[in-house]
MIVEX-600811 format. One line per 2 residues: number of its first residue (from 1); for each residue x, y, z of C-alpha. Coordinates in nm, 4 decimals, padded with zeros to 6 digits, m for minus. Layout:
N
NUM	X Y Z; ...
END
This chain:
256
1	m00.3385 m00.7363 01.9070; m00.3979 m00.7399 01.5147
3	m00.7751 m00.7350 01.5618; m00.8699 m00.3875 01.4356
5	m00.8000 m00.3965 01.0906; m00.8228 m00.0218 01.0165
7	m00.5390 00.0242 01.2323; m00.2638 00.0741 00.9842
9	00.0668 m00.1054 01.0966; 00.3953 m00.1444 00.9268
11	00.7079 m00.3395 01.0271; 01.0084 m00.2160 00.7934
13	01.2163 m00.4903 00.7195; 01.5758 m00.4633 00.5775
15	01.6331 m00.5945 00.2421; 01.9279 m00.8273 00.1551
17	02.1905 m00.8416 m00.0848; 02.1411 m01.1907 m00.1424
19	01.8244 m01.2720 m00.3759; 01.6876 m01.5865 m00.5194
21	01.6496 m01.6476 m00.8702; 01.4658 m01.8618 m01.1049
23	01.1137 m01.6987 m01.0711; 00.8548 m01.7901 m01.3031
25	00.6020 m01.4879 m01.2682; 00.5638 m01.2110 m01.5660
27	00.7776 m00.9298 m01.6490; 00.7626 m00.6235 m01.3766
29	00.4736 m00.4495 m01.3811; 00.5128 m00.1132 m01.1523
31	00.1305 m00.0419 m01.1456; 00.0712 m00.3695 m01.0022
33	00.2815 m00.2999 m00.6987; 00.1542 m00.1933 m00.3592
35	00.1890 00.1498 m00.2431; 00.0848 00.3130 m00.6118
37	00.2021 00.6698 m00.4940; 00.5614 00.5376 m00.5550
39	00.4993 00.4475 m00.8948; 00.6153 00.7172 m01.0311
41	00.9354 00.7254 m00.8458; 01.0159 00.3832 m00.9198
43	00.9807 00.4107 m01.2848; 01.2281 00.7154 m01.2606
45	01.5167 00.4887 m01.0628; 01.4460 00.1891 m01.2839
47	01.5148 00.3599 m01.5984; 01.8090 00.5399 m01.4883
49	01.9408 00.1827 m01.3433; 01.8615 m00.0261 m01.6518
51	02.0081 00.2672 m01.8833; 02.3257 00.2804 m01.6821
53	02.3665 m00.1255 m01.6487; 02.3533 m00.0740 m02.0462
55	02.5538 00.2066 m02.1517; 02.7717 00.2886 m01.8462
57	02.8684 m00.0718 m01.7219; 03.2234 00.0155 m01.5885
59	03.0646 00.3141 m01.3856; 02.7641 00.1492 m01.2526
61	03.0002 m00.1920 m01.1507; 03.2030 00.0646 m00.9681
63	02.9254 00.2437 m00.8127; 02.7968 m00.0798 m00.6880
65	03.1427 m00.2234 m00.5704; 03.1557 m00.5161 m00.7848
67	03.4501 m00.7117 m00.8565; 03.5278 m00.8232 m01.1939
69	03.4131 m01.1808 m01.1028; 03.0733 m01.0317 m00.9772
71	02.9844 m00.8247 m01.3215; 02.7217 m01.0829 m01.4170
73	02.5230 m00.9011 m01.1367; 02.4978 m00.6049 m01.3887
75	02.2986 m00.8095 m01.6099; 02.0137 m00.8447 m01.3873
77	01.9731 m00.4545 m01.3784; 01.9894 m00.4457 m01.7451
79	01.7273 m00.6903 m01.7824; 01.4481 m00.5673 m01.4933
81	01.1853 m00.5010 m01.7312; 01.1748 m00.8069 m01.9253
83	01.3135 m01.0888 m01.6413; 01.0792 m01.3253 m01.4612
85	00.9521 m01.1910 m01.1112; 00.8752 m01.3905 m00.7861
87	00.7251 m01.2551 m00.4435; 00.9230 m01.0050 m00.2663
89	00.9682 m01.2649 00.0539; 01.0560 m01.5599 m00.1757
91	01.3152 m01.2988 m00.3694; 01.5152 m01.1806 m00.0559
93	01.7345 m01.4329 00.1303; 01.9953 m01.4436 00.4042
95	01.9830 m01.4350 00.7823; 01.6780 m01.1834 00.8454
97	01.4410 m01.4123 00.5885; 01.6009 m01.7186 00.7121
99	01.4438 m01.6517 01.0586; 01.1384 m01.4688 00.9634
101	01.0623 m01.8173 00.7942; 00.7521 m01.6570 00.6174
103	00.6724 m01.9743 00.4625; 00.6084 m02.1653 00.7741
105	00.3940 m01.8937 00.9498; 00.0387 m02.0348 01.0672
107	m00.2423 m01.9159 00.8257; m00.3548 m01.5922 01.0700
109	00.0142 m01.4988 01.1042; 00.0484 m01.5010 00.7315
111	m00.2337 m01.2618 00.6695; m00.0667 m01.0391 00.9390
113	00.2741 m01.0758 00.7497; 00.0990 m00.9806 00.4420
115	m00.0609 m00.6904 00.6007; 00.2011 m00.5507 00.7924
117	00.5278 m00.6402 00.6691; 00.7197 m00.4054 00.4225
119	01.0633 m00.4430 00.2786; 01.2626 m00.1282 00.2409
121	01.4032 m00.1304 m00.1256; 01.6487 00.0946 m00.2668
123	01.4744 00.0296 m00.5942; 01.1150 m00.0244 m00.5678
125	01.0855 00.1979 m00.2170; 00.8292 m00.0010 00.0001
127	00.7315 m00.3720 m00.1048; 00.4778 m00.5787 00.0639
129	00.5417 m00.9667 00.0881; 00.3318 m01.0858 m00.2168
131	00.4530 m00.7929 m00.4817; 00.6248 m00.9445 m00.7781
133	00.9793 m00.8278 m00.8693; 01.2766 m00.9389 m01.0578
135	01.6283 m00.9990 m00.9118; 01.8064 m00.6866 m00.9200
137	02.1344 m00.5281 m00.7569; 02.1054 m00.1914 m00.5750
139	02.1898 m00.0657 m00.2212; 02.0811 00.2269 m00.0566
141	02.3945 00.3986 m00.0529; 02.4834 00.3744 m00.4433
143	02.5381 00.6668 m00.6246; 02.3575 00.5568 m00.9476
145	02.5410 00.7117 m01.3180; 02.3192 00.9676 m01.4418
147	02.0843 00.9663 m01.1333; 02.2773 01.0480 m00.8579
149	02.2227 00.9521 m00.4856; 01.9026 00.7689 m00.3689
151	01.8094 00.9556 m00.0811; 01.7128 01.3003 m00.2426
153	01.4957 01.0806 m00.5051; 01.3258 00.8675 m00.2907
155	01.2698 01.0869 00.0315; 00.9823 01.3200 m00.0692
157	00.7787 01.0287 m00.1770; 00.8407 00.7840 00.0790
159	00.7975 01.0221 00.3793; 00.5007 01.1142 00.2463
161	00.3631 00.7545 00.2349; 00.5091 00.6269 00.5583
163	00.3176 00.9372 00.7317; m00.0078 00.7589 00.6161
165	00.0344 00.4528 00.8545; m00.0685 00.4684 01.2481
167	00.2323 00.2611 01.3670; 00.5534 00.1982 01.2428
169	00.8204 m00.0448 01.3521; 01.1457 00.0373 01.1817
171	01.3937 m00.2610 01.1811; 01.5906 m00.0970 00.8899
173	01.9712 00.0057 00.9366; 02.2299 00.2425 00.8104
175	02.1979 00.3689 00.4419; 01.7835 00.2430 00.4410
177	01.6923 00.4494 00.7262; 01.8630 00.7382 00.5500
179	01.6022 00.6975 00.2728; 01.3201 00.8249 00.4762
181	01.2788 00.9514 00.8183; 00.9811 00.8292 01.0192
183	00.8681 01.0573 01.3197; 00.7077 00.8510 01.5712
185	00.8054 00.5166 01.4531; 00.9679 00.2609 01.7105
187	01.3089 00.2363 01.5874; 01.4943 m00.1224 01.7068
189	01.8328 m00.1759 01.7780; 02.0056 m00.4951 01.8339
191	02.3307 m00.4256 02.0854; 02.5767 m00.6992 02.1817
193	02.6582 m00.6084 02.5364; 02.9841 m00.7478 02.6856
195	03.0656 m00.6482 03.0163; 02.8648 m00.3143 02.9759
197	03.0471 m00.2490 02.6366; 02.7508 m00.2405 02.3499
199	02.8302 m00.2870 02.0067; 02.6616 m00.3710 01.6822
201	02.7369 m00.6885 01.5330; 02.5905 m00.7269 01.1612
203	02.5249 m01.1038 01.2309; 02.3442 m01.0975 01.5371
205	02.1631 m00.7958 01.4147; 02.0168 m00.9623 01.1464
207	01.9346 m01.2930 01.3257; 01.7571 m01.0830 01.5994
209	01.5450 m00.8700 01.3697; 01.4406 m01.1725 01.1557
211	01.2957 m01.3609 01.5012; 01.1567 m01.0263 01.6099
213	00.9602 m00.9549 01.2738; 00.8291 m01.3245 01.2894
215	00.6939 m01.2819 01.6684; 00.5401 m00.9472 01.5438
217	00.3487 m01.1681 01.2993; 00.2581 m01.3999 01.5562
219	00.1242 m01.1714 01.7970; 00.1082 m00.8206 01.6949
221	00.2204 m00.4704 01.8445; 00.0241 m00.1383 01.8698
223	00.2560 00.0331 02.0900; 00.6415 00.0750 02.1910
225	00.5566 m00.1091 02.4947; 00.4002 m00.4308 02.2867
227	00.7425 m00.4149 02.0802; 00.9243 m00.4333 02.3951
229	00.7732 m00.7088 02.5345; 00.7648 m00.9134 02.2374
231	01.1330 m00.8296 02.2198; 01.2075 m00.9855 02.5391
233	01.1829 m01.3146 02.3840; 01.4072 m01.2822 02.1265
235	01.7106 m01.1120 02.3267; 01.8483 m01.1458 02.6979
237	01.7649 m00.8004 02.7751; 01.5389 m00.4626 02.6602
239	01.6127 m00.1120 02.7349; 01.3349 00.1360 02.6207
241	01.4361 00.4929 02.5243; 01.1596 00.7152 02.4189
243	01.0367 00.5455 02.1095; 01.3484 00.3556 02.0838
245	01.3915 m00.0236 02.1777; 01.7402 m00.1766 02.2152
247	01.7523 m00.5336 02.2132; 02.0587 m00.6391 02.4165
249	02.2391 m00.9641 02.3481; 02.5125 m01.1277 02.5877
251	02.5947 m01.3835 02.3632; 02.5521 m01.5177 02.0260
253	02.1892 m01.4550 01.8913; 02.2020 m01.7960 01.6914
255	02.2935 m01.9695 02.0752; 01.9399 m01.8397 02.2252
END
């Protein structure tokens, strides 16, 4: 399904709070990142986050909801411009990325991943797998001292960029979806279905979306029906409502 290279497909991944350290790449170069139309907004957010980490540490610590024992996380934001970098899909860790297992994809699927996977980032907007960035601490719901909420900052640039793509599979959740609307995208939800009662369970959501992202890299998709068909392999049931695909689980995702 990936055969037509001019068909502009994006799979929007949620970021992770957990991030790897120990990068050995050169310092952050915003001009080197994918989606150059976002460079100006990226620079604006980076400038304010670095400034807050240096001059308003207490306020930023509160905004990031960090305990005193986590205050060293602020140093990541203070050193954003000089810290070593690593590729985005090495930076982000956790359940989604463990199940995506980008490093183990076959060569063809890895190329598809590099062309289609995009991490939705509160700091950088959109990142492709090989974009090099440093570790940082920032979530989409954060009100950055001196900058304010991130949705008004990001929405104009992100929505314009995302509108350029023919087909978007949206695996974001919560505040990250609030950063930019994507009309016509395929929204994917993961729901635990127990006796007709449906709930969102964080672990199952992340586990299943990581598995789905991997299958999308392996097989590709160009329609809601394609996403639903691939979703059958990572869930116990499927419901399609317009452009939304609900993946239903009857038990633990990890038990599948």
